[in-house]
C-alpha positions as CSV (number, residue, x, y, z in Angstrom):
1,M,5.6,10.2,24.1
2,P,3.7,6.7,23.4
3,N,2.6,6.1,19.7
4,R,-0.8,6.3,19.0
5,R,-2.6,3.5,16.6
6,G,-3.7,4.8,13.3
7,F,-5.4,4.5,9.9
8,F,-2.0,5.1,7.6
9,E,-1.4,4.9,3.5
10,V,1.8,4.0,1.9
11,D,1.9,5.1,-1.7
12,V,4.1,3.1,-3.7
13,P,5.5,3.8,-7.5
14,I,5.4,1.1,-9.9
15,H,6.4,0.6,-13.6
16,D,6.0,-2.3,-16.2
17,T,9.4,-3.9,-16.1
18,A,8.9,-4.8,-20.3
19,N,7.5,-0.6,-21.0
20,P,9.3,1.3,-17.9
21,A,7.5,4.4,-19.7
22,L,4.0,2.6,-18.4
23,K,3.9,4.2,-14.4
24,G,1.8,3.8,-11.7
25,L,0.9,4.2,-8.1
26,H,0.3,1.0,-5.8
27,V,-1.8,2.1,-2.6
28,F,-1.6,0.1,0.8
29,T,-3.6,1.2,3.9
30,G,-4.1,-0.2,7.0
31,V,-3.5,0.3,10.6
32,A,-0.2,0.7,12.3
33,D,1.2,2.8,15.4
34,S,4.9,3.9,13.7
35,P,5.8,4.9,10.9
36,A,8.3,2.0,10.6
37,T,5.3,0.1,11.2
38,V,3.7,1.4,8.3
39,L,6.3,0.3,5.6
40,R,7.2,-3.1,7.0
41,R,3.4,-4.3,6.8
42,A,2.9,-3.0,3.3
43,H,5.9,-5.1,2.4
44,E,5.4,-8.0,4.0
45,V,1.4,-8.0,2.4
46,Y,3.4,-7.1,-1.1
47,D,5.7,-10.0,-0.6
48,A,3.0,-12.6,0.4
49,A,0.7,-11.7,-2.6
50,L,3.4,-11.9,-4.9
51,A,4.4,-15.3,-3.4
52,A,0.9,-16.7,-3.6
53,R,0.2,-15.2,-7.3
54,T,3.8,-16.8,-8.4
55,A,3.0,-20.3,-7.0
56,G,-0.4,-19.9,-8.9
57,L,-2.8,-19.8,-5.6
58,E,-4.9,-17.1,-4.7
59,V,-3.7,-14.0,-3.0
60,P,-3.8,-13.7,0.4
61,S,-6.7,-11.7,1.9
62,R,-6.9,-8.8,3.9
63,Q,-5.6,-9.0,7.4
64,P,-7.1,-8.2,10.7
65,D,-5.4,-4.9,10.6
66,G,-6.7,-3.9,7.4
67,W,-3.3,-4.4,5.5
68,G,-3.8,-6.4,2.3
69,A,-2.9,-6.4,-1.3
70,S,-5.4,-7.3,-4.1
71,G,-3.8,-5.8,-6.9
72,V,-0.6,-7.6,-7.7
73,R,0.4,-7.1,-11.1
74,P,2.8,-9.5,-13.0
75,G,5.6,-7.7,-15.0
76,W,5.2,-4.4,-12.3
77,E,7.7,-3.7,-10.2
78,L,7.2,-1.6,-7.3
79,E,10.2,1.2,-6.0
80,W,10.5,0.7,-2.8
81,T,12.9,3.2,-2.3
82,A,10.4,5.8,-3.4
83,A,7.6,4.7,-1.0
84,K,6.0,7.5,0.8
85,A,4.1,6.7,4.1
86,G,1.7,8.7,6.4
87,R,-1.9,8.7,7.9
88,W,-4.3,8.1,5.8
89,H,-6.7,10.9,4.5
90,N,-10.3,10.4,3.4
91,P,-10.2,11.7,-0.4
92,L,-13.8,12.0,0.1
93,S,-14.3,13.8,3.6
94,C,-16.3,17.0,4.0
95,T,-13.6,18.0,6.7
96,R,-11.3,18.7,4.2
97,S,-10.2,22.3,3.2
98,D,-10.7,21.6,-0.6
99,F,-13.7,19.6,-0.2
100,A,-16.7,21.4,-2.0
101,L,-20.4,20.2,-2.9
């Protein structure tokens, strides 16, 4: 069965290293053809953004496949082992079962 390209989301829990009680979620989105590609692309764009920020450079813009990492926060650590990936579902879509006007 061939893989189909689609738009995916990766949700990665984050915490402040100076105050671990402060927690959040970093969300990545982009096009991929497999779950392995989804996590790999999210990690790649994050690593590139962190390296740029650490070097005092501008964070790279969104890639042609939609992946990017614009909200890199110094002092916050991503918990990649707890990352969850899946197809992206538009929270504003009227096709959602819980959509209400």
